[in-house]
mmCIF file of the C-alpha atoms, coordinates in Angstrom:
data_MODEL
# 
_entry.id   MODEL 
# 
loop_
_atom_site.group_PDB 
_atom_site.id 
_atom_site.type_symbol 
_atom_site.label_atom_id 
_atom_site.label_alt_id 
_atom_site.label_comp_id 
_atom_site.label_asym_id 
_atom_site.label_entity_id 
_atom_site.label_seq_id 
_atom_site.pdbx_PDB_ins_code 
_atom_site.Cartn_x 
_atom_site.Cartn_y 
_atom_site.Cartn_z 
_atom_site.occupancy 
_atom_site.B_iso_or_equiv 
_atom_site.pdbx_formal_charge 
_atom_site.auth_seq_id 
_atom_site.auth_comp_id 
_atom_site.auth_asym_id 
_atom_site.auth_atom_id 
_atom_site.pdbx_PDB_model_num 
ATOM 1   C CA . UNK A 1 1   ? 94.756  270.247 -109.865 1.00 0.00 ? 1   UNK A CA 1 
ATOM 2   C CA . UNK A 1 2   ? 98.226  269.215 -111.049 1.00 0.00 ? 2   UNK A CA 1 
ATOM 3   C CA . UNK A 1 3   ? 99.956  272.129 -112.696 1.00 0.00 ? 3   UNK A CA 1 
ATOM 4   C CA . UNK A 1 4   ? 102.406 272.002 -115.553 1.00 0.00 ? 4   UNK A CA 1 
ATOM 5   C CA . UNK A 1 5   ? 105.534 274.131 -115.575 1.00 0.00 ? 5   UNK A CA 1 
ATOM 6   C CA . UNK A 1 6   ? 106.529 276.957 -117.900 1.00 0.00 ? 6   UNK A CA 1 
ATOM 7   C CA . UNK A 1 7   ? 110.172 277.181 -118.930 1.00 0.00 ? 7   UNK A CA 1 
ATOM 8   C CA . UNK A 1 8   ? 111.896 280.254 -120.376 1.00 0.00 ? 8   UNK A CA 1 
ATOM 9   C CA . UNK A 1 9   ? 114.185 279.276 -123.229 1.00 0.00 ? 9   UNK A CA 1 
ATOM 10  C CA . UNK A 1 10  ? 116.311 281.315 -125.645 1.00 0.00 ? 10  UNK A CA 1 
ATOM 11  C CA . UNK A 1 11  ? 116.875 279.993 -129.147 1.00 0.00 ? 11  UNK A CA 1 
ATOM 12  C CA . UNK A 1 12  ? 119.136 281.782 -131.632 1.00 0.00 ? 12  UNK A CA 1 
ATOM 13  C CA . UNK A 1 13  ? 117.523 282.055 -135.068 1.00 0.00 ? 13  UNK A CA 1 
ATOM 14  C CA . UNK A 1 14  ? 119.783 281.956 -138.132 1.00 0.00 ? 14  UNK A CA 1 
ATOM 15  C CA . UNK A 1 15  ? 116.870 283.021 -140.335 1.00 0.00 ? 15  UNK A CA 1 
ATOM 16  C CA . UNK A 1 16  ? 116.195 286.132 -138.227 1.00 0.00 ? 16  UNK A CA 1 
ATOM 17  C CA . UNK A 1 17  ? 119.751 286.644 -136.928 1.00 0.00 ? 17  UNK A CA 1 
ATOM 18  C CA . UNK A 1 18  ? 118.520 287.235 -133.381 1.00 0.00 ? 18  UNK A CA 1 
ATOM 19  C CA . UNK A 1 19  ? 117.757 285.488 -130.117 1.00 0.00 ? 19  UNK A CA 1 
ATOM 20  C CA . UNK A 1 20  ? 114.147 284.332 -129.874 1.00 0.00 ? 20  UNK A CA 1 
ATOM 21  C CA . UNK A 1 21  ? 112.598 284.015 -126.422 1.00 0.00 ? 21  UNK A CA 1 
ATOM 22  C CA . UNK A 1 22  ? 110.321 281.005 -125.949 1.00 0.00 ? 22  UNK A CA 1 
ATOM 23  C CA . UNK A 1 23  ? 107.827 280.075 -123.228 1.00 0.00 ? 23  UNK A CA 1 
ATOM 24  C CA . UNK A 1 24  ? 107.452 276.296 -123.094 1.00 0.00 ? 24  UNK A CA 1 
ATOM 25  C CA . UNK A 1 25  ? 104.605 274.691 -121.139 1.00 0.00 ? 25  UNK A CA 1 
ATOM 26  C CA . UNK A 1 26  ? 105.416 271.165 -119.996 1.00 0.00 ? 26  UNK A CA 1 
ATOM 27  C CA . UNK A 1 27  ? 102.431 269.229 -118.580 1.00 0.00 ? 27  UNK A CA 1 
ATOM 28  C CA . UNK A 1 28  ? 102.432 267.974 -114.986 1.00 0.00 ? 28  UNK A CA 1 
ATOM 29  C CA . UNK A 1 29  ? 102.552 264.300 -115.997 1.00 0.00 ? 29  UNK A CA 1 
ATOM 30  C CA . UNK A 1 30  ? 105.377 264.793 -118.508 1.00 0.00 ? 30  UNK A CA 1 
ATOM 31  C CA . UNK A 1 31  ? 107.479 261.727 -119.233 1.00 0.00 ? 31  UNK A CA 1 
ATOM 32  C CA . UNK A 1 32  ? 109.940 261.108 -122.091 1.00 0.00 ? 32  UNK A CA 1 
ATOM 33  C CA . UNK A 1 33  ? 108.209 257.732 -122.477 1.00 0.00 ? 33  UNK A CA 1 
ATOM 34  C CA . UNK A 1 34  ? 105.075 259.369 -123.941 1.00 0.00 ? 34  UNK A CA 1 
ATOM 35  C CA . UNK A 1 35  ? 104.700 261.207 -127.220 1.00 0.00 ? 35  UNK A CA 1 
ATOM 36  C CA . UNK A 1 36  ? 103.463 264.803 -127.320 1.00 0.00 ? 36  UNK A CA 1 
ATOM 37  C CA . UNK A 1 37  ? 101.486 266.974 -129.698 1.00 0.00 ? 37  UNK A CA 1 
ATOM 38  C CA . UNK A 1 38  ? 102.962 270.474 -130.065 1.00 0.00 ? 38  UNK A CA 1 
ATOM 39  C CA . UNK A 1 39  ? 100.966 273.711 -130.115 1.00 0.00 ? 39  UNK A CA 1 
ATOM 40  C CA . UNK A 1 40  ? 102.929 276.838 -131.134 1.00 0.00 ? 40  UNK A CA 1 
ATOM 41  C CA . UNK A 1 41  ? 101.498 280.264 -130.275 1.00 0.00 ? 41  UNK A CA 1 
ATOM 42  C CA . UNK A 1 42  ? 102.680 283.476 -131.912 1.00 0.00 ? 42  UNK A CA 1 
ATOM 43  C CA . UNK A 1 43  ? 101.788 286.405 -129.606 1.00 0.00 ? 43  UNK A CA 1 
ATOM 44  C CA . UNK A 1 44  ? 103.147 283.856 -127.151 1.00 0.00 ? 44  UNK A CA 1 
ATOM 45  C CA . UNK A 1 45  ? 103.241 285.963 -123.992 1.00 0.00 ? 45  UNK A CA 1 
ATOM 46  C CA . UNK A 1 46  ? 99.644  287.088 -124.624 1.00 0.00 ? 46  UNK A CA 1 
ATOM 47  C CA . UNK A 1 47  ? 98.453  283.475 -124.913 1.00 0.00 ? 47  UNK A CA 1 
ATOM 48  C CA . UNK A 1 48  ? 100.263 282.532 -121.693 1.00 0.00 ? 48  UNK A CA 1 
ATOM 49  C CA . UNK A 1 49  ? 99.200  285.612 -119.686 1.00 0.00 ? 49  UNK A CA 1 
ATOM 50  C CA . UNK A 1 50  ? 95.961  287.011 -121.137 1.00 0.00 ? 50  UNK A CA 1 
ATOM 51  C CA . UNK A 1 51  ? 94.827  283.677 -122.601 1.00 0.00 ? 51  UNK A CA 1 
ATOM 52  C CA . UNK A 1 52  ? 95.971  281.711 -119.506 1.00 0.00 ? 52  UNK A CA 1 
ATOM 53  C CA . UNK A 1 53  ? 96.646  278.790 -121.828 1.00 0.00 ? 53  UNK A CA 1 
ATOM 54  C CA . UNK A 1 54  ? 98.706  276.760 -119.289 1.00 0.00 ? 54  UNK A CA 1 
ATOM 55  C CA . UNK A 1 55  ? 95.724  276.687 -116.874 1.00 0.00 ? 55  UNK A CA 1 
ATOM 56  C CA . UNK A 1 56  ? 93.336  275.688 -119.679 1.00 0.00 ? 56  UNK A CA 1 
ATOM 57  C CA . UNK A 1 57  ? 95.684  272.837 -120.650 1.00 0.00 ? 57  UNK A CA 1 
ATOM 58  C CA . UNK A 1 58  ? 96.145  271.771 -116.986 1.00 0.00 ? 58  UNK A CA 1 
ATOM 59  C CA . UNK A 1 59  ? 92.384  271.399 -116.552 1.00 0.00 ? 59  UNK A CA 1 
ATOM 60  C CA . UNK A 1 60  ? 91.776  269.561 -119.831 1.00 0.00 ? 60  UNK A CA 1 
ATOM 61  C CA . UNK A 1 61  ? 94.714  267.202 -119.239 1.00 0.00 ? 61  UNK A CA 1 
ATOM 62  C CA . UNK A 1 62  ? 93.657  266.526 -115.647 1.00 0.00 ? 62  UNK A CA 1 
ATOM 63  C CA . UNK A 1 63  ? 90.155  265.578 -116.869 1.00 0.00 ? 63  UNK A CA 1 
ATOM 64  C CA . UNK A 1 64  ? 91.690  263.422 -119.621 1.00 0.00 ? 64  UNK A CA 1 
ATOM 65  C CA . UNK A 1 65  ? 89.810  265.400 -122.267 1.00 0.00 ? 65  UNK A CA 1 
ATOM 66  C CA . UNK A 1 66  ? 92.806  266.031 -124.549 1.00 0.00 ? 66  UNK A CA 1 
ATOM 67  C CA . UNK A 1 67  ? 95.936  264.252 -125.741 1.00 0.00 ? 67  UNK A CA 1 
ATOM 68  C CA . UNK A 1 68  ? 99.341  264.918 -124.160 1.00 0.00 ? 68  UNK A CA 1 
ATOM 69  C CA . UNK A 1 69  ? 100.659 268.244 -125.364 1.00 0.00 ? 69  UNK A CA 1 
ATOM 70  C CA . UNK A 1 70  ? 103.485 270.727 -125.087 1.00 0.00 ? 70  UNK A CA 1 
ATOM 71  C CA . UNK A 1 71  ? 102.644 274.399 -125.720 1.00 0.00 ? 71  UNK A CA 1 
ATOM 72  C CA . UNK A 1 72  ? 105.260 276.814 -127.043 1.00 0.00 ? 72  UNK A CA 1 
ATOM 73  C CA . UNK A 1 73  ? 104.746 280.572 -126.866 1.00 0.00 ? 73  UNK A CA 1 
ATOM 74  C CA . UNK A 1 74  ? 106.804 282.811 -129.148 1.00 0.00 ? 74  UNK A CA 1 
ATOM 75  C CA . UNK A 1 75  ? 106.513 286.374 -127.749 1.00 0.00 ? 75  UNK A CA 1 
ATOM 76  C CA . UNK A 1 76  ? 107.080 289.517 -129.803 1.00 0.00 ? 76  UNK A CA 1 
ATOM 77  C CA . UNK A 1 77  ? 109.494 292.192 -128.582 1.00 0.00 ? 77  UNK A CA 1 
ATOM 78  C CA . UNK A 1 78  ? 107.321 295.251 -129.311 1.00 0.00 ? 78  UNK A CA 1 
ATOM 79  C CA . UNK A 1 79  ? 104.574 296.427 -131.694 1.00 0.00 ? 79  UNK A CA 1 
ATOM 80  C CA . UNK A 1 80  ? 107.058 297.212 -134.472 1.00 0.00 ? 80  UNK A CA 1 
ATOM 81  C CA . UNK A 1 81  ? 108.775 293.804 -134.144 1.00 0.00 ? 81  UNK A CA 1 
ATOM 82  C CA . UNK A 1 82  ? 105.352 292.102 -134.248 1.00 0.00 ? 82  UNK A CA 1 
ATOM 83  C CA . UNK A 1 83  ? 104.401 293.862 -137.472 1.00 0.00 ? 83  UNK A CA 1 
ATOM 84  C CA . UNK A 1 84  ? 107.762 293.110 -139.143 1.00 0.00 ? 84  UNK A CA 1 
ATOM 85  C CA . UNK A 1 85  ? 107.426 289.391 -138.453 1.00 0.00 ? 85  UNK A CA 1 
ATOM 86  C CA . UNK A 1 86  ? 103.672 288.749 -138.581 1.00 0.00 ? 86  UNK A CA 1 
ATOM 87  C CA . UNK A 1 87  ? 102.331 291.054 -141.293 1.00 0.00 ? 87  UNK A CA 1 
ATOM 88  C CA . UNK A 1 88  ? 102.391 289.481 -144.797 1.00 0.00 ? 88  UNK A CA 1 
ATOM 89  C CA . UNK A 1 89  ? 104.253 292.557 -146.073 1.00 0.00 ? 89  UNK A CA 1 
ATOM 90  C CA . UNK A 1 90  ? 106.582 292.821 -143.047 1.00 0.00 ? 90  UNK A CA 1 
ATOM 91  C CA . UNK A 1 91  ? 110.293 292.787 -143.916 1.00 0.00 ? 91  UNK A CA 1 
ATOM 92  C CA . UNK A 1 92  ? 110.995 289.797 -141.624 1.00 0.00 ? 92  UNK A CA 1 
ATOM 93  C CA . UNK A 1 93  ? 107.814 287.881 -142.442 1.00 0.00 ? 93  UNK A CA 1 
ATOM 94  C CA . UNK A 1 94  ? 109.386 285.188 -144.654 1.00 0.00 ? 94  UNK A CA 1 
ATOM 95  C CA . UNK A 1 95  ? 112.303 284.794 -142.253 1.00 0.00 ? 95  UNK A CA 1 
ATOM 96  C CA . UNK A 1 96  ? 109.863 284.322 -139.336 1.00 0.00 ? 96  UNK A CA 1 
ATOM 97  C CA . UNK A 1 97  ? 108.005 281.614 -141.280 1.00 0.00 ? 97  UNK A CA 1 
ATOM 98  C CA . UNK A 1 98  ? 111.355 279.886 -141.905 1.00 0.00 ? 98  UNK A CA 1 
ATOM 99  C CA . UNK A 1 99  ? 112.184 280.189 -138.206 1.00 0.00 ? 99  UNK A CA 1 
ATOM 100 C CA . UNK A 1 100 ? 108.909 278.466 -137.225 1.00 0.00 ? 100 UNK A CA 1 
ATOM 101 C CA . UNK A 1 101 ? 109.208 275.629 -139.750 1.00 0.00 ? 101 UNK A CA 1 
ATOM 102 C CA . UNK A 1 102 ? 112.941 275.033 -140.070 1.00 0.00 ? 102 UNK A CA 1 
ATOM 103 C CA . UNK A 1 103 ? 114.392 276.101 -136.708 1.00 0.00 ? 103 UNK A CA 1 
ATOM 104 C CA . UNK A 1 104 ? 111.746 275.943 -133.988 1.00 0.00 ? 104 UNK A CA 1 
ATOM 105 C CA . UNK A 1 105 ? 110.176 272.653 -135.124 1.00 0.00 ? 105 UNK A CA 1 
ATOM 106 C CA . UNK A 1 106 ? 113.526 270.765 -135.428 1.00 0.00 ? 106 UNK A CA 1 
ATOM 107 C CA . UNK A 1 107 ? 114.563 272.169 -132.019 1.00 0.00 ? 107 UNK A CA 1 
ATOM 108 C CA . UNK A 1 108 ? 111.344 270.872 -130.397 1.00 0.00 ? 108 UNK A CA 1 
ATOM 109 C CA . UNK A 1 109 ? 111.570 267.514 -132.197 1.00 0.00 ? 109 UNK A CA 1 
ATOM 110 C CA . UNK A 1 110 ? 115.095 267.047 -130.927 1.00 0.00 ? 110 UNK A CA 1 
ATOM 111 C CA . UNK A 1 111 ? 114.410 268.147 -127.355 1.00 0.00 ? 111 UNK A CA 1 
ATOM 112 C CA . UNK A 1 112 ? 111.042 266.463 -126.711 1.00 0.00 ? 112 UNK A CA 1 
ATOM 113 C CA . UNK A 1 113 ? 109.342 263.185 -127.687 1.00 0.00 ? 113 UNK A CA 1 
ATOM 114 C CA . UNK A 1 114 ? 107.066 264.705 -130.339 1.00 0.00 ? 114 UNK A CA 1 
ATOM 115 C CA . UNK A 1 115 ? 105.157 262.938 -133.126 1.00 0.00 ? 115 UNK A CA 1 
ATOM 116 C CA . UNK A 1 116 ? 107.305 264.555 -135.842 1.00 0.00 ? 116 UNK A CA 1 
ATOM 117 C CA . UNK A 1 117 ? 104.411 264.661 -138.338 1.00 0.00 ? 117 UNK A CA 1 
ATOM 118 C CA . UNK A 1 118 ? 102.198 267.499 -139.543 1.00 0.00 ? 118 UNK A CA 1 
ATOM 119 C CA . UNK A 1 119 ? 99.102  266.331 -137.667 1.00 0.00 ? 119 UNK A CA 1 
ATOM 120 C CA . UNK A 1 120 ? 101.114 266.325 -134.460 1.00 0.00 ? 120 UNK A CA 1 
ATOM 121 C CA . UNK A 1 121 ? 101.784 270.073 -134.763 1.00 0.00 ? 121 UNK A CA 1 
ATOM 122 C CA . UNK A 1 122 ? 99.425  273.020 -134.516 1.00 0.00 ? 122 UNK A CA 1 
ATOM 123 C CA . UNK A 1 123 ? 99.703  276.805 -134.700 1.00 0.00 ? 123 UNK A CA 1 
ATOM 124 C CA . UNK A 1 124 ? 97.554  279.321 -132.836 1.00 0.00 ? 124 UNK A CA 1 
ATOM 125 C CA . UNK A 1 125 ? 97.367  283.109 -132.956 1.00 0.00 ? 125 UNK A CA 1 
ATOM 126 C CA . UNK A 1 126 ? 95.120  286.133 -132.504 1.00 0.00 ? 126 UNK A CA 1 
ATOM 127 C CA . UNK A 1 127 ? 94.802  289.059 -134.943 1.00 0.00 ? 127 UNK A CA 1 
ATOM 128 C CA . UNK A 1 128 ? 98.163  289.463 -136.810 1.00 0.00 ? 128 UNK A CA 1 
ATOM 129 C CA . UNK A 1 129 ? 99.510  286.407 -134.945 1.00 0.00 ? 129 UNK A CA 1 
ATOM 130 C CA . UNK A 1 130 ? 96.601  284.414 -136.428 1.00 0.00 ? 130 UNK A CA 1 
ATOM 131 C CA . UNK A 1 131 ? 97.511  285.743 -139.876 1.00 0.00 ? 131 UNK A CA 1 
ATOM 132 C CA . UNK A 1 132 ? 101.115 284.577 -139.564 1.00 0.00 ? 132 UNK A CA 1 
ATOM 133 C CA . UNK A 1 133 ? 99.971  281.195 -138.191 1.00 0.00 ? 133 UNK A CA 1 
ATOM 134 C CA . UNK A 1 134 ? 97.699  280.651 -141.195 1.00 0.00 ? 134 UNK A CA 1 
ATOM 135 C CA . UNK A 1 135 ? 100.394 281.718 -143.659 1.00 0.00 ? 135 UNK A CA 1 
ATOM 136 C CA . UNK A 1 136 ? 102.945 279.392 -142.023 1.00 0.00 ? 136 UNK A CA 1 
ATOM 137 C CA . UNK A 1 137 ? 100.578 276.438 -142.565 1.00 0.00 ? 137 UNK A CA 1 
ATOM 138 C CA . UNK A 1 138 ? 99.841  277.574 -146.128 1.00 0.00 ? 138 UNK A CA 1 
ATOM 139 C CA . UNK A 1 139 ? 103.574 277.668 -146.861 1.00 0.00 ? 139 UNK A CA 1 
ATOM 140 C CA . UNK A 1 140 ? 104.493 274.497 -144.925 1.00 0.00 ? 140 UNK A CA 1 
ATOM 141 C CA . UNK A 1 141 ? 101.372 272.277 -144.956 1.00 0.00 ? 141 UNK A CA 1 
ATOM 142 C CA . UNK A 1 142 ? 103.426 269.111 -144.397 1.00 0.00 ? 142 UNK A CA 1 
ATOM 143 C CA . UNK A 1 143 ? 104.953 270.564 -141.224 1.00 0.00 ? 143 UNK A CA 1 
ATOM 144 C CA . UNK A 1 144 ? 101.853 272.100 -139.590 1.00 0.00 ? 144 UNK A CA 1 
ATOM 145 C CA . UNK A 1 145 ? 98.642  270.066 -139.609 1.00 0.00 ? 145 UNK A CA 1 
ATOM 146 C CA . UNK A 1 146 ? 96.293  272.314 -137.620 1.00 0.00 ? 146 UNK A CA 1 
ATOM 147 C CA . UNK A 1 147 ? 95.715  276.057 -137.296 1.00 0.00 ? 147 UNK A CA 1 
ATOM 148 C CA . UNK A 1 148 ? 93.609  277.905 -134.707 1.00 0.00 ? 148 UNK A CA 1 
ATOM 149 C CA . UNK A 1 149 ? 92.692  281.437 -135.777 1.00 0.00 ? 149 UNK A CA 1 
ATOM 150 C CA . UNK A 1 150 ? 91.317  284.003 -133.335 1.00 0.00 ? 150 UNK A CA 1 
ATOM 151 C CA . UNK A 1 151 ? 90.145  286.990 -135.422 1.00 0.00 ? 151 UNK A CA 1 
ATOM 152 C CA . UNK A 1 152 ? 92.928  287.051 -138.034 1.00 0.00 ? 152 UNK A CA 1 
ATOM 153 C CA . UNK A 1 153 ? 93.859  290.167 -139.998 1.00 0.00 ? 153 UNK A CA 1 
ATOM 154 C CA . UNK A 1 154 ? 92.824  289.232 -143.548 1.00 0.00 ? 154 UNK A CA 1 
ATOM 155 C CA . UNK A 1 155 ? 93.810  291.275 -146.617 1.00 0.00 ? 155 UNK A CA 1 
ATOM 156 C CA . UNK A 1 156 ? 94.127  290.615 -150.361 1.00 0.00 ? 156 UNK A CA 1 
ATOM 157 C CA . UNK A 1 157 ? 97.560  289.103 -149.831 1.00 0.00 ? 157 UNK A CA 1 
ATOM 158 C CA . UNK A 1 158 ? 96.183  286.508 -147.401 1.00 0.00 ? 158 UNK A CA 1 
ATOM 159 C CA . UNK A 1 159 ? 93.209  285.701 -149.643 1.00 0.00 ? 159 UNK A CA 1 
ATOM 160 C CA . UNK A 1 160 ? 95.419  285.203 -152.703 1.00 0.00 ? 160 UNK A CA 1 
ATOM 161 C CA . UNK A 1 161 ? 97.793  282.877 -150.809 1.00 0.00 ? 161 UNK A CA 1 
ATOM 162 C CA . UNK A 1 162 ? 94.829  280.776 -149.651 1.00 0.00 ? 162 UNK A CA 1 
ATOM 163 C CA . UNK A 1 163 ? 93.352  280.889 -153.167 1.00 0.00 ? 163 UNK A CA 1 
ATOM 164 C CA . UNK A 1 164 ? 96.590  279.467 -154.607 1.00 0.00 ? 164 UNK A CA 1 
ATOM 165 C CA . UNK A 1 165 ? 96.988  276.572 -152.186 1.00 0.00 ? 165 UNK A CA 1 
ATOM 166 C CA . UNK A 1 166 ? 96.922  273.210 -153.963 1.00 0.00 ? 166 UNK A CA 1 
ATOM 167 C CA . UNK A 1 167 ? 96.697  270.948 -150.933 1.00 0.00 ? 167 UNK A CA 1 
ATOM 168 C CA . UNK A 1 168 ? 93.900  272.255 -148.663 1.00 0.00 ? 168 UNK A CA 1 
ATOM 169 C CA . UNK A 1 169 ? 93.387  268.739 -147.272 1.00 0.00 ? 169 UNK A CA 1 
ATOM 170 C CA . UNK A 1 170 ? 96.804  268.756 -145.569 1.00 0.00 ? 170 UNK A CA 1 
ATOM 171 C CA . UNK A 1 171 ? 95.764  270.910 -142.606 1.00 0.00 ? 171 UNK A CA 1 
ATOM 172 C CA . UNK A 1 172 ? 92.592  271.730 -140.666 1.00 0.00 ? 172 UNK A CA 1 
ATOM 173 C CA . UNK A 1 173 ? 91.456  275.227 -139.685 1.00 0.00 ? 173 UNK A CA 1 
ATOM 174 C CA . UNK A 1 174 ? 89.576  276.436 -136.588 1.00 0.00 ? 174 UNK A CA 1 
ATOM 175 C CA . UNK A 1 175 ? 88.456  280.018 -137.251 1.00 0.00 ? 175 UNK A CA 1 
ATOM 176 C CA . UNK A 1 176 ? 86.465  282.488 -135.146 1.00 0.00 ? 176 UNK A CA 1 
ATOM 177 C CA . UNK A 1 177 ? 85.616  286.176 -135.617 1.00 0.00 ? 177 UNK A CA 1 
ATOM 178 C CA . UNK A 1 178 ? 83.427  288.621 -133.655 1.00 0.00 ? 178 UNK A CA 1 
ATOM 179 C CA . UNK A 1 179 ? 80.259  290.189 -135.080 1.00 0.00 ? 179 UNK A CA 1 
ATOM 180 C CA . UNK A 1 180 ? 81.423  293.546 -133.680 1.00 0.00 ? 180 UNK A CA 1 
ATOM 181 C CA . UNK A 1 181 ? 84.805  293.419 -135.406 1.00 0.00 ? 181 UNK A CA 1 
ATOM 182 C CA . UNK A 1 182 ? 83.657  295.709 -138.200 1.00 0.00 ? 182 UNK A CA 1 
ATOM 183 C CA . UNK A 1 183 ? 85.516  298.655 -136.630 1.00 0.00 ? 183 UNK A CA 1 
ATOM 184 C CA . UNK A 1 184 ? 88.854  297.471 -135.254 1.00 0.00 ? 184 UNK A CA 1 
ATOM 185 C CA . UNK A 1 185 ? 91.458  300.029 -134.247 1.00 0.00 ? 185 UNK A CA 1 
ATOM 186 C CA . UNK A 1 186 ? 94.761  298.582 -135.459 1.00 0.00 ? 186 UNK A CA 1 
ATOM 187 C CA . UNK A 1 187 ? 98.206  299.238 -133.960 1.00 0.00 ? 187 UNK A CA 1 
ATOM 188 C CA . UNK A 1 188 ? 98.858  301.698 -136.809 1.00 0.00 ? 188 UNK A CA 1 
ATOM 189 C CA . UNK A 1 189 ? 95.897  303.761 -135.583 1.00 0.00 ? 189 UNK A CA 1 
ATOM 190 C CA . UNK A 1 190 ? 93.621  302.960 -138.539 1.00 0.00 ? 190 UNK A CA 1 
ATOM 191 C CA . UNK A 1 191 ? 90.052  301.709 -138.131 1.00 0.00 ? 191 UNK A CA 1 
ATOM 192 C CA . UNK A 1 192 ? 89.503  298.562 -140.201 1.00 0.00 ? 192 UNK A CA 1 
ATOM 193 C CA . UNK A 1 193 ? 86.686  296.136 -140.866 1.00 0.00 ? 193 UNK A CA 1 
ATOM 194 C CA . UNK A 1 194 ? 87.907  292.650 -139.859 1.00 0.00 ? 194 UNK A CA 1 
ATOM 195 C CA . UNK A 1 195 ? 84.522  290.945 -140.128 1.00 0.00 ? 195 UNK A CA 1 
ATOM 196 C CA . UNK A 1 196 ? 83.950  291.263 -143.884 1.00 0.00 ? 196 UNK A CA 1 
ATOM 197 C CA . UNK A 1 197 ? 87.345  289.859 -145.031 1.00 0.00 ? 197 UNK A CA 1 
ATOM 198 C CA . UNK A 1 198 ? 87.094  287.049 -142.432 1.00 0.00 ? 198 UNK A CA 1 
ATOM 199 C CA . UNK A 1 199 ? 83.758  286.056 -143.946 1.00 0.00 ? 199 UNK A CA 1 
ATOM 200 C CA . UNK A 1 200 ? 85.388  286.132 -147.387 1.00 0.00 ? 200 UNK A CA 1 
ATOM 201 C CA . UNK A 1 201 ? 88.216  283.938 -146.093 1.00 0.00 ? 201 UNK A CA 1 
ATOM 202 C CA . UNK A 1 202 ? 85.697  281.455 -144.682 1.00 0.00 ? 202 UNK A CA 1 
ATOM 203 C CA . UNK A 1 203 ? 83.783  281.294 -148.000 1.00 0.00 ? 203 UNK A CA 1 
ATOM 204 C CA . UNK A 1 204 ? 87.022  280.781 -149.905 1.00 0.00 ? 204 UNK A CA 1 
ATOM 205 C CA . UNK A 1 205 ? 88.159  277.971 -147.572 1.00 0.00 ? 205 UNK A CA 1 
ATOM 206 C CA . UNK A 1 206 ? 84.783  276.241 -147.873 1.00 0.00 ? 206 UNK A CA 1 
ATOM 207 C CA . UNK A 1 207 ? 85.012  276.489 -151.645 1.00 0.00 ? 207 UNK A CA 1 
ATOM 208 C CA . UNK A 1 208 ? 88.552  275.049 -151.618 1.00 0.00 ? 208 UNK A CA 1 
ATOM 209 C CA . UNK A 1 209 ? 87.446  272.100 -149.482 1.00 0.00 ? 209 UNK A CA 1 
ATOM 210 C CA . UNK A 1 210 ? 89.377  272.808 -146.287 1.00 0.00 ? 210 UNK A CA 1 
ATOM 211 C CA . UNK A 1 211 ? 88.609  270.811 -143.155 1.00 0.00 ? 211 UNK A CA 1 
ATOM 212 C CA . UNK A 1 212 ? 87.073  273.748 -141.350 1.00 0.00 ? 212 UNK A CA 1 
ATOM 213 C CA . UNK A 1 213 ? 85.346  274.902 -138.183 1.00 0.00 ? 213 UNK A CA 1 
ATOM 214 C CA . UNK A 1 214 ? 84.011  278.473 -138.347 1.00 0.00 ? 214 UNK A CA 1 
ATOM 215 C CA . UNK A 1 215 ? 82.074  280.446 -135.772 1.00 0.00 ? 215 UNK A CA 1 
ATOM 216 C CA . UNK A 1 216 ? 81.094  284.063 -135.170 1.00 0.00 ? 216 UNK A CA 1 
ATOM 217 C CA . UNK A 1 217 ? 80.858  285.242 -131.570 1.00 0.00 ? 217 UNK A CA 1 
ATOM 218 C CA . UNK A 1 218 ? 78.978  288.271 -130.238 1.00 0.00 ? 218 UNK A CA 1 
ATOM 219 C CA . UNK A 1 219 ? 81.833  290.595 -129.450 1.00 0.00 ? 219 UNK A CA 1 
ATOM 220 C CA . UNK A 1 220 ? 84.806  292.709 -130.449 1.00 0.00 ? 220 UNK A CA 1 
ATOM 221 C CA . UNK A 1 221 ? 88.526  292.283 -131.168 1.00 0.00 ? 221 UNK A CA 1 
ATOM 222 C CA . UNK A 1 222 ? 89.756  291.573 -127.615 1.00 0.00 ? 222 UNK A CA 1 
ATOM 223 C CA . UNK A 1 223 ? 91.045  288.870 -125.283 1.00 0.00 ? 223 UNK A CA 1 
ATOM 224 C CA . UNK A 1 224 ? 87.763  289.169 -123.363 1.00 0.00 ? 224 UNK A CA 1 
ATOM 225 C CA . UNK A 1 225 ? 86.322  286.912 -126.108 1.00 0.00 ? 225 UNK A CA 1 
ATOM 226 C CA . UNK A 1 226 ? 89.375  284.922 -127.227 1.00 0.00 ? 226 UNK A CA 1 
ATOM 227 C CA . UNK A 1 227 ? 90.283  283.723 -123.730 1.00 0.00 ? 227 UNK A CA 1 
ATOM 228 C CA . UNK A 1 228 ? 86.972  281.913 -123.033 1.00 0.00 ? 228 UNK A CA 1 
ATOM 229 C CA . UNK A 1 229 ? 87.147  280.326 -126.499 1.00 0.00 ? 229 UNK A CA 1 
ATOM 230 C CA . UNK A 1 230 ? 90.493  278.629 -125.822 1.00 0.00 ? 230 UNK A CA 1 
ATOM 231 C CA . UNK A 1 231 ? 88.952  275.683 -123.994 1.00 0.00 ? 231 UNK A CA 1 
ATOM 232 C CA . UNK A 1 232 ? 86.683  274.832 -126.932 1.00 0.00 ? 232 UNK A CA 1 
ATOM 233 C CA . UNK A 1 233 ? 89.468  275.430 -129.469 1.00 0.00 ? 233 UNK A CA 1 
ATOM 234 C CA . UNK A 1 234 ? 91.884  273.096 -127.674 1.00 0.00 ? 234 UNK A CA 1 
ATOM 235 C CA . UNK A 1 235 ? 89.245  270.433 -127.011 1.00 0.00 ? 235 UNK A CA 1 
ATOM 236 C CA . UNK A 1 236 ? 88.052  270.413 -130.630 1.00 0.00 ? 236 UNK A CA 1 
ATOM 237 C CA . UNK A 1 237 ? 91.574  270.138 -132.020 1.00 0.00 ? 237 UNK A CA 1 
ATOM 238 C CA . UNK A 1 238 ? 93.202  267.786 -129.494 1.00 0.00 ? 238 UNK A CA 1 
ATOM 239 C CA . UNK A 1 239 ? 90.450  265.689 -127.919 1.00 0.00 ? 239 UNK A CA 1 
ATOM 240 C CA . UNK A 1 240 ? 91.262  262.066 -127.162 1.00 0.00 ? 240 UNK A CA 1 
# 
């Protein structure tokens, strides 16, 4: 199987006032003569290592099951950094959303032959990284046309932002949650029920008329279940 390459890139963010590390997967058949869809993963290192997303993309591209794509992982520095940027109440949350929409996207559009339209860009994340991916699309629906959510953290803040969206037709949502995610130990040490608010989020999105795929898997809040789902998630969102 032809394998793509993963490049390490550093991009300085004005919004965050810090260097952001990026992992950029370039497919094996890359050519500047083609156009590419872009998939941006928060929890980037986890998607590349635990999710093995480059291998999933290699296989789907080799079998001509999906469109040409570039995958960008945005890793977090540590648990505290992740919470600051990804949590809706984190002190760097708004700045991280600005970084994704107004710094990372223009950088990718300039460096690679991308489609430069909302439907040519997708966001993916697990847990808090799914939360921040959803909120980025809610805030910038013209920039991000697709969101893949693996067991997002959903609270009142998230529900009210989704409730207030006026243009649910501008982006599509792929959303999964585990039936055993009713007792999730969070990084703050608390035990929280993720299942109930995810079901509420799904009902709200249905009501608002989102283009939506929702599924519940038998399992808990771990990569053991998210990793095998990646193939379906990528095929459903980027099939030819």
